[in-house]
N, C-alpha and C positions, 0 to 999 in steps of 0.2 A: 667524684661528685663535681658538678659543673660549677664553674666559677660565678655565673650570673644565675641565680636562682629564680624560677618564675613558675608558677603553679597554673596549670590548666585545670579548671573546675567545670565538670560536667553534670548537668542535671536533666531529668527527663521524668515525664508522667505520661501515662497511658492516654488520659482523656484531659482534654482542655478544662474540664469543669471540677477537676480534682482538688478538694479544698481541705483534706485531713493533713495530717502531720507530715505527709510525703509530697505536700504541694511544692511548685517550683519556688514560691517566695521562701517557703520554710528552709528548703534544701539550700537554696542560694545564700542566705544569711548565715545558716550554720557553718557552711563550708568555708564562706570568706573569714568567720571568726577563727575557724580551725587553722585556717592559713597563717593568719595574723599571729595568733596567740599560742597554738601548739607546734606549728612548724617555723614561726618566726620568719615567715616570708610575706612581705607587703606588695610584692610584684605578682598579679594573677590577671586572669582572663577567663570570663564565664561565657560557657557554651550551653544554650537552652534549647532542648527539643521538647514542644508540648504537643501532646496527642499523637505520639508514635509508640509503637508496641515495642517490646524487648526482644521479639522472636528473631529479629535480624538487625544488622547495622545499616539498613538504607535509610538513614536519616541525615538532613542537610547539614546540622551543626555538628553532629558527630564526624561527617566526612571531612568538613573544614577543620575541626580540631586535629583529626589524625594526619592532614595533610601538614600542618603547622607543627606538629611533633616530628614528623619525618624531616622538616626543615631545621630542626634543633633549636627550637624556640623555647621548648620547655624543660624544667628538670624534675617536675613531679606531675602526675595525673592523680586529682582528687575527686572522689565521687561519694554520694550519701550512702548508697548500697551498691554491692556487686551488681545486682540485676538490674541497676540502672544503665549499665554497659550493655548486656546482653544476657538472655536466659540460655543461650546456645553455648554448649561447651566448645564447640568448633571455633566459633567467631571469637570466643574470649582468648581461647589459646592463641589463635592468629594475633590477636592484639597484643597478648602478653609477650609474645616472641618479638614483636616490632618495638615494644617498649624497651626490652632488654637490649636490643641493638641499638637503640638510641640512648641507652643509658638514662631511662626516665622510671622514677620510682613509682609504684601503683599504691595508692592509700585508700582504703575504704573506711570512712569514719564510723558507720555505724556497726560493722562487724570487726572494727578494731585491727584490720590488717594492712601491714605495712612490709611490702615485698623487698624492703631493704635487707630483711633477715630471712634466713632460710625456714624457719618455722612459719612466719607469715606467709611465704610462698606455698608451702605444703597445704597448709589450712585453707588458703585461698581456692586452690584446686579442688580440694574435697567439698568445700560448701558450693562450689558451683555445679558439681556433679549432681547434688541434691537439688540445687534450683533448678536444673534441667529436667530433673526426674519429676519434679513437683507440677512443672509445666505440662509435661506429656500426660501425667495422670489426670490433671484437670481437664485437658483436651478430650481424654477417653471417657471421663464422666459426663461432660457436655454432650458429646456425641451419642452416649447411650440414652440420655435422656430425650434428646431430639428423635431417636428412632423410635422410642416408646410412644412419644406423642404422635409420630407419623402413623405408627400402628392403630392408633385410636383415631386417626382422621383429622387430627389438629395440625392448624397452620403452624410452619416452623420458620416463616419469614423468608420472603423473596420479592422479587418484582410481581405485583398483581397483573395477571394476564390481560391483554385487551378483551374488552366485553365484560368485564368485572369491576366493582369497586369495593373497597375495603369497608366493612362494618365492624364498628367498635363495639356494638353489643354482642354479636356473633363471634368477634375475634376471628373472622374468617371473610374471604371473598364472596359478595354476592352478585347477581346479574345487573349490569347497567344498562337501563333500557336504550340508552342512546348508542353506547358502543356496541352493544349485541348486535344491532342492525348491520354494522360493518363487518363482523364476524360471519353473520349469516350470508351476507353479500359474497364475501370471500370464497366460502364453500360453494354457493351455487354458481359463482362466475368460473370456479375452477372446473367444475363439471361441464361447462359449456365450452372453454377454451382449452383446457387440459394442458395449459402452460403458466407457470409462475410468472413468467415475463410479462406476458399480455395481461395476466390478472393485476400485476403491480402497475402496468401503464394505464389500465382501466381505472383503477383506484385514484391514481394521481390525476387523471382528466377529469374525473367527477369530483375531486377536493374531499376524499374520505380522509379521515384523521387517523395518524397512528397514535400510539399510546403516548408519544411524546412530540407530537405534533411536526413529526419528521417527513422525509420523503419514503414512498414505498419503493421497496427493492425486492427482487424474487427471493432472496435469503429469509426476509421478514415473512413473506407470504407462506414460505414452505413451512417455516417454524410454527405458523398458526394452523396450517393443515394437518401436521402431524402431532399436534398436542392433544393428548386424550382429556386434558381438563375440561374442554368444551362438550364432552359426553358425561361428565360428571365423576370422572376418575381422577383420584389423586395419586400422583407417584412421588416416591422420595428416594433417594440414595440410589439413583440408577446412573449417575454419572460421577467421574472425580472432580473435585472442586478445582484443582490447578490446570489439568490439560482437557478438561471436560470430555474425557473418553467414557465409553459406555463400561459399567462395572459388570461383573459375572451376575447373571440374572437371579442368582440364588440369594444375592444380596439386595435385590429389589424389594420395596415395600410398595404395594399396590392395593389401594382401596377403590373398588367399583362402587358405583351409584352413591358416593360419598356426598355429593352436593349437586344441585340443580344445574343441568346442561344446557347450553344453547343450541346445540346441533343434534339431531337424532343419530342413534347409532347406526342405522340404516346408511344414511348419507355420510357418516365418517367413514364406514367400511367400504362404500363405493369409491370415495376419494382416494383411500389407501392403495385400492387397487389400481386406480389410474396412475397414482404416483409409482408404485412398483413396476408397472409396464412400461411408463417413461424411463425409468431408471435403467432396466434391462433392455430396452430398445425393442420390446417385442411388438409395440405399435409403431407404424410410421407416421402416425398422425403429428406428434410433435416435431418429427425430423422435418416434415414438409411445410410446416409453419414456422421453422426457425429462421431468425433474420441473420441475413449474411453480413458479418462484420469484414469488410474488405481487407483492413490492415491489422486484424487480429494476429496476435502473437509476434508483430514485427517491430512493435514500437516500445522503447525503452525511456525511462525519466533520465533527462540529462542532469538533474538535480541529485537525486539520491541513488540513482543506478536500477531502481528497482523496474521490473516489467509492468507495462501497462495493462488493464483489464478493459474489456469492451462492453458496452451496453447501448441502448437504444436512446437517441436523444428525442427531443420533443417533435411531433409532427409538424411540418410546416402548411401554410395555408393552401398550396397546390398539391398536397397529399404526399409530398416527399418526406421521407423519415431517415435521416442520416444515422450513422453509428457515432457514439461518442466515446472516447478512451481516455481513461484517467488512471493515475498512479495508483498503485495498490495499496500504498500507505493512505490515501484518501478515505474519509470517512463519511460516504453519502453526501459530499458536496456541501457540508456544513462547515462552520468556522472551526470546528474542532479538529478538522483534518491536519495530518502532520504535513503533507505536502498538497499544494495547490495547483499541481500541474496536470492540465488536461488538453485535449484538442478533439476537434469534430471532423467528420467527413467533409464538412462545409469549407474546410481548409484543406485538408489532405488530399482530396480527390483532385481538385484543380491543380495544386501545387505539385503534386508527384507525378501525375500524367503529364502535365506540360513539361516537367524537367525531363521525363521520360523521352518525349517527342523531341525536345531539343538534343538529347543524348544521340538519338537515332540519327538526327539530322547532321549532327557533328561527325558522326561516323561516315556518312555519305559525303560529307563537303571537305574534311580536314585534310591539308597538305603539309609538307614540311614547311613550306614558307608561312603558315600561320603562326602568328606571335601568341603568347599566354592570353594577351589581352583580347585577341580575336577569338580565341576558344571561350573565354569567359562571357564574352558578348553573346556568342550563339547559344550558350547554356542557359543565359538569363533573359532570353526573349519571352515575350508574353506577359498579360497583366498580372496573373498570380505570382510572378516572382520578382514584381517591381520594388518591393521592399528590401531586396537583398542588395547589400552594397558591393561584396564581393565573395569570390570562393577561394578556399585555402590553395596557397600557391603550389604546394606539393601535389595535390591532386590535379591541377593543371599540367604540371609537367609530367606526371605519370600518364595521363590521358594522352598528351601529345606522343609520347614515348610509344605506346602500345598502338595507337591508331596509325602512326606513320611508320611504324617497324614491321608491321604485318599487314600487308594490302587486302589478305584475306580474313581479316577479322571481322567478325560479325556480332553485333549486340544481342540480336536473337534472331531466328530464321524459323517461322512457322510455314511460310509459303513453299520452301523447298520441298517438304514432304508433310502434307496434312495430316498423313496416317502414321506418323511416327509418334510412338509412345513417349509421353512426357518423362516417364520414369526412366526410359533409356536414354534421353537427353541428359538427365541428371547424371545418371551413372557414367556416362561418356565424358561428361564435363569434369566430373571428380576423378575420372581415370586419367584425365589429360593434365590435371594439377598435380597428381602424384607421381606420374612419369617426369614431369618436369622437375620436380621437386628432388627426385633421384639423380637426375642428371646434374642438377646445382651442386647436391651433396659430394657426388664424384668428382666435380671440377675442384671444390672447396678442399678435399682431401689430397687430389693429386698435384694441383698446380698452385694452390694459394699459398702465399708467403706466411700467412697465419693459419696454417693446417691444423685440423683439429687432431685430438689423439685417435690412435688406430681403434681403441676399444670403443669410443663414442661413435665413431664413424661405422663400425660393424652392428652396433645395436641399432642405430638410426636407420642403416640400409635395411636390416631385417625387418623393422617396424614398417617401413615403406612397401618393402616387396609383399609382406603380409597383407597390406591394405590392398594392394594391387591384384593380388590372387582373390581376395574376398569381393572385389568388385567385379572382376572376370567372371566369377561364379555367379554372382547375381545377375549379369547380364544374361549369362547362358539359361538361367531360369525365365527370363522374361519371354512371353509369347513374341512370335514373329510379328514385326512391324508392318508387314505387307499383306497381312490376312484382310479379309472383307471387313470394311468398317460400316456399323450400323448407322441409321440417320442421326441418332442422338449424339453419337461420336463425332460424325462428320459435322454437324450443327455447332457443336462445342468448340472443334477445333477451327472452324471457320469463323467463329465469333473472335477468336484470338487473331486470326489473319486480319480481319477487319478492323479490329482494335489497332494493331500495328500499322494498317494501312492509314488510319485517321491519325495517330500520332506522328506519321512520318510526313504528313501533308497539311496539318492543322495544328495551329498554336494557340489560337483564339476560340476554341471549342467550347460550346456550352455542354459542359460535363454532366449536367443534370439531365440533358436530353439524351445523351450517349446511354446513361443508365436505363432509359425506357426501352432500348431495343437491344442492348448487350447485357447478358445476365450478370448480376454481380459475382457470381460464382467465378464466371469466366476472366472477369477483371482480377479478382482476387488470385486466381491460378496464374494469371499472367505476371501481376507484381510478386508473387511469392516466387516465380521462377527467376525473376531479375533482381529483386532487392533482398538483401540479407537482414538488414535492420533500419530502424529509423529512431533517431534520438530527438527527444523534444523536451526544450526548456524554456520556462516562462511563457508556455502556451505557444511557442514558435519552434518551427523545425530547426534544429541545429545542424543536423547532419543526415546524410543516407549513405549507407554502406551497401555497395552493390555485389552481386554475387562473384564478379571478377577480382574482388579484393580490394578495389579502391574505395576510400571514404571521401565523400564530398561534404567538406564543412564549410558552412554559411555564416557570414557576418552582415548583420543587419544594419539599416540606416537608424538614425535617432529616431524615437517615436514622432517627434514632431513632423519629421519628413517622410512618413510612412504614408501610403495610399490605402492599402488594405487593412483597415481598422477591423479588429475582432468583432464579430457580431454583437457579442454581449455589450461591448463599448459603445456601438451604435445604438443600442437601446437606451442605455442610461446617459449618453451624452448630453441630451438636453436637459436631463435631471439634475445634472451636477450644479449649475448656477442656482437653481431652485433650492437645493440643500445648503449650499454655502451661504445664501441671503438669509435662511432660516436659523443657521448657527451663528450668524453675526447678532441676531436679535435674540435668540433663545439659549445660546452658548452650549447646548447638548441635545441630544436626541436618543431614542431607542430605536432598534430595527424596525419595530412594528409602526412607529411613528413615522419613519423614514418612508416606508411602503404606503402609508396612508397619504402621504404629502406628494409622493411622486407617481403612485400607481404601480411601481415596480414589483414583479413577484420576487419570492424569498432569495433566489440564487442571484438575480439582478442586484437586490439591495446588498448583499454581502459583498458582491464583486465591487460596488461603487464604495462601500465602507472601506474595503481593503486599499482601493486606489487613494482614497483620502488620508488613509493612515501612512501609507507608502510616501505620499508627498508632504508627510509631516504636518499635515493641516488639522488632524483630530488625533485624540489618543484614546484608547480604551480603559474604562474603569468598572471594575466589578465583574461578576461571574454570572452565567446562566440568565435567568429572566431577569436580573437586576443590572445587566449589563447597560452601560451608558457610553455614549461616544461623546467626548468633550473636546470643545475647540482649544487649541493649544494657545 
C-alpha cells in the first residue's frame, strides 16, 4: 500500500443531458462520500467526461487520469459502475494490467468490487464479459430494426442529399424547389463537359451553393452524379460504416421508386455510361480536355511531409488559369483544414524556371576562382528570387565541387540529340549513378580505415549489380534513338530545346507569355527530368531537390523586407486597415460581416482572419455559424 493515499474518481455519462440516478453530479457526490467515509481517504481528484460513449477509451479526462496514474499520483481508482470505464473487455483488461503495475486498487461502488481481494478481481472480470456481451447484443438489435425499416423504405437517418429537405410530417426527405435546380444543372453540365473538374469550376463561377455553402470540388460533383437517390431509389447497407468500403451486393437493401426523383432515369443512365467511359479511358474526350498541372507529384509539404495535390486555380482576367497545389490534409480551403499550406503556378513557374535559368548559367560560367558568395549571387538573379536571403552553404559547396571537378558536366542537353529518347536518358543517368555507387562501395571496403564488414559489402554489391543488370536490360528493350522521328515528336523535343535556350539567355522573362507558345506538357516534362522534389512551407518554396541529388534550401528575408508579396495578400492588403478600424469600434465581427465590409471573397476573408490571429490582434470564439472573431 502506498504511503500517500489519494483517490482518482472517474465519472462519465453518454449524453450531456442525462439527469437520472447515473448523472454526473450524482456520481460525483456519491463517490466523494465513499472516498471520505468508506475508504477514509480525504485526498481525491475528480475526472469527468460528459457526452462520451463507453465503447472505447478515447476520452480527454480519462486519458489525463491514466497519465497521472502512470506518474504514481494515485493509490485508488474509484468509479460508479464498471461500464463507466469501458464496455470493451480488451480496453478494461489493458487498464487493469496498468493499475496492477502501478499498485493502484480499482473499486466500483455500485457493484461493490474491490480488486485488493482475489474474489473481487475474479468477479470484476466476469461482470465485464457480460457488459460487453450486452453492448454487442444491443447493437445487433438496433441494426436489425434499421434493416427492417430500410426494407419498408423508411428513413434511417443520414445527411439529407442536396436537392432535398427534411419533412417532419412524412419523416422523409422531400424535393427542395431551390436546391433541385442545382442538381439538375449538375447532370446537364456533365453531359456537356463530361468532366467533373469542369463542372465544379462552372458551379463555382456561377455561385451555385453546396449543401453547406462550401466550394465545389470534383469529388462532390461525382458523388451527386452517382447517387441513385436522385431517381427515387433508396439504398441502405451498401457500405461499411468505418472504412466506407462496399459490402457484398447480397447484403444491400434497394427500394426503387421509393420517393419522387429529381432526375429522369434515362438521363441518370446516360451519365453513368459517360462516367464509366471516362473511368476506363474508352474515350479520349476527357483526356484531351484535362488541365496540365506542371508541378504535379513534385511538391511536398514542409510542415507535415504530406504530398501536395493539384487543382485548377481561378481564371485570371487575361484568360490564364494557373494550377493550385495544396497539402492533402487540406479540407477544401476552409478554416477546418488541418494544414494551410498551398502554392500556385503564379509563384512556382517564375521561381523555378528563373532558378533553372540561373543554374544553367552557373554551369556555363563557374570556375575554381568563384567564391561561394559568387555562386549564390548567380543563382539568385532575377525578380522572382528577390525575397531569398541565402542558399544553404552545403549546397553551394557541393555545386562548386561538381561543376569545377568535371569540365564536361552538363545540367541537361537536348540540343545534342533532338531525337534521343527521354526514357533512354533516364536509364543512362540511373546507370551512371549505380556504377559510381559500386565504385565507392569497393573503395570503402578495400581502402577505408572504417571498412564495412565483408558480409555487408557482398550483400550491397549484389544489390547494385542486380540494379545495373536490370537497367541494361531495360535499355536493350528501348527502340533505337536514331529511327525516323515524326513531326509531333520533333516539335515536342524542339520545344524543350527552345525552353533551354530561353532559360540560358533570359532571367527576366514573362513566363506567362512563354506558356502561350510552349505547351505546358513540354515544360512539365522538362521540369520532371531535372527536378526531383519541391518542398513548400508557409506558402513559400523552402527547397528544390534536383536529379543530381543536391538539395537547394532557401532562407527568406523578413516579411517586411520582401518584394514579392503573395497575390492573396495584395488582395486584402487595403482591407486590413478597414477591419482594424471596425474592430476598434465594434470589438468583434463574423466572417460574413468581414466580407460585406471589405468586399473580399470567402477565401480572402479567411486569409485575412488568419493573419490577424497570427498577429495576436484577434481571437476566435465559438464554432461553426456562431463563430466570432474578437479583438484582444
